[in-house]
C-alpha positions, 0 to 999 in steps of 0.5 A, spaced: 815 700 546 811 699 552 807 705 557 812 704 562 819 705 558 816 712 555 814 715 561 820 721 563 822 721 570 826 727 572 832 726 578 835 732 580 842 729 583 843 723 579 851 723 580 850 725 589 848 720 594 840 718 594 839 721 587 844 715 584 839 711 588 834 713 586 835 713 579 839 706 579 832 704 581 827 707 576 832 704 570 830 698 574 823 698 573 824 700 566 824 707 567 826 713 561 830 717 567 833 725 565 837 728 571 838 735 572 845 736 576 850 742 578 856 737 575 853 735 568 860 735 566 863 728 572 863 722 569 856 718 568 855 712 572 849 710 568 852 712 561 846 711 555 841 709 560 840 716 561 839 723 559 843 728 563 842 736 563 844 742 567 840 746 572 840 751 569 836 756 575 839 761 572 835 760 566 828 757 568 826 757 560 832 753 558 830 748 566 823 748 564 825 745 556 830 741 560 823 739 563 818 738 558 815 731 557 816 728 564 811 725 568 814 725 575 821 730 578 824 726 584 827 731 587 834 731 591 837 738 590 839 741 597 846 744 601 848 741 607 851 747 608 852 754 606 859 754 601 863 760 597 856 764 594 851 758 596 847 759 602 840 755 605 837 761 602 840 760 596 838 753 596 830 755 597 829 759 592 833 754 587 828 750 589 823 754 588 825 756 581 825 748 580 817 747 582 815 753 578 820 751 572 817 744 572 809 746 573 810 750 567 812 744 563 807 741 566 809 735 570 803 732 574 807 729 580 813 731 585 817 726 590 821 731 594 826 729 599 825 734 605 828 732 612 824 729 619 822 735 624 822 740 617 818 746 619 818 754 617 818 756 623 825 752 626 830 756 629 835 752 625 836 755 618 837 748 614 830 745 617 827 752 617 829 751 609 827 745 609 820 747 611 819 752 607 820 748 601 815 743 604 810 749 604 812 750 597 811 743 594 804 743 598 801 750 596 803 748 588 797 744 585 802 739 584 801 731 586 806 730 591 809 725 596 814 729 601 819 725 603 822 725 610 829 721 612 833 722 618 841 720 617 842 715 611 846 709 611 849 705 606 855 704 602 858 712 600 854 715 605 857 722 609 855 721 616 856 713 619 862 712 614 865 718 616 865 717 623 868 710 622 873 713 618 874 718 625 874 712 629 879 708 626 884 713 625 884 718 631 886 716 638 880 720 641 872 721 638 869 726 642 861 727 643 857 733 644 854 734 650 851 728 655 850 723 647 843 722 651 839 725 644 837 720 639 837 718 632 834 714 627 838 712 621 835 709 616 838 705 609 840 709 603 835 703 599 829 703 603 829 711 602 830 709 595 823 704 594 820 709 599 821 713 594 820 711 587 813 708 590 811 714 593 811 716 586 807 711 582 802 713 587 796 718 585 795 720 592 798 727 596 803 724 602 808 726 607 813 720 608 817 719 615 823 715 612 826 711 618 829 706 621 826 700 625 832 703 630 833 708 635 839 709 638 842 715 643 848 718 639 854 715 644 850 708 643 851 709 636 858 712 637 859 706 641 856 701 636 860 703 630 867 703 634 866 695 636 864 692 629 871 697 627 875 694 633 876 701 633 881 703 640 880 710 641 878 714 647 870 716 646 870 722 651 864 728 652 865 736 650 862 742 651 858 742 643 861 748 642 868 745 644 866 739 640 864 744 634 871 748 634 875 741 634 871 739 628 873 745 624 880 744 625 879 737 624 876 739 617 883 744 615 886 737 616 881 733 611 880 739 607 873 739 608 866 741 613 865 735 619 860 737 622 856 744 622 852 747 628 846 745 624 847 739 625 850 738 632 843 743 635 838 739 630 842 733 633 841 734 641 834 736 638 832 730 637 830 733 630 833 726 626 828 722 631 821 720 628 815 719 632 811 715 628 812 708 626 818 706 622 818 705 614 824 702 613 826 696 615 834 695 616 837 695 622 843 699 621 846 694 627 844 689 621 848 692 616 853 693 620 856 687 621 855 685 614 860 691 613 865 692 618 871 691 614 869 696 609 865 702 613 870 707 614 876 704 610 876 711 605 873 719 608 867 721 604 868 728 603 862 733 603 866 738 598 869 733 593 862 730 591 858 737 591 863 743 591 869 740 586 
């Protein structure tokens, strides 16, 4: 066997979204892959191509054992919103346990997935938690790469897919506020390429993973509506009212549709980068190619991560 096959790469969340794509690419490169997951008993789409272990945040020594022999850790672990006993503070604490365990296990490099404009000074708990962890990674003495995506789109994504689903199913679609705030979606395969390439480097890196197109939010909604031939009436509502209605719709679909952090982060233009695009796939082209299937099924965050 060659050195490429012998190197062990650990990916958190290979049964989730971004982690699944990173795992698939590493396997195609001939890498040996192990996943740490909160759902070790879920159906494994990779079969015997990967090994599986639970996170064991409550048992750092076991977590360290499960990381031994790894050269690179690709960390996608996070929570989109607090749920049950899991809060942003819990996610921060768990990630710090993971980083310390990786250090104890002798992992050489960490590729950590964050978000654009993360800052420990942010007024928004999601972005603040991500900022705290970026600082933890930077000061960890690891060789590191921090990947900062905006809104990720692609097959199985949550946001773009569910916007399309609502536009297909509902007679009215509500935009919080004026809808003139901007976002810069990035294709999941582009994020994967950026992350895996960064994993092969020895340099310490902080990279915004962002697509080549920037949209005003209303422009994006109307683009998706046109692609899926939606007849929904697009209206503007006060952000608080739009968030309240999203909670009501959440009861209908048994999911958390939208969070206050997401609305405020979006309206604060935090999902756009000041740097040059690093992804090459245009959402406009992808929607044209996938107009017949995007939004056909609702993608539940709760089902994906908590059930």
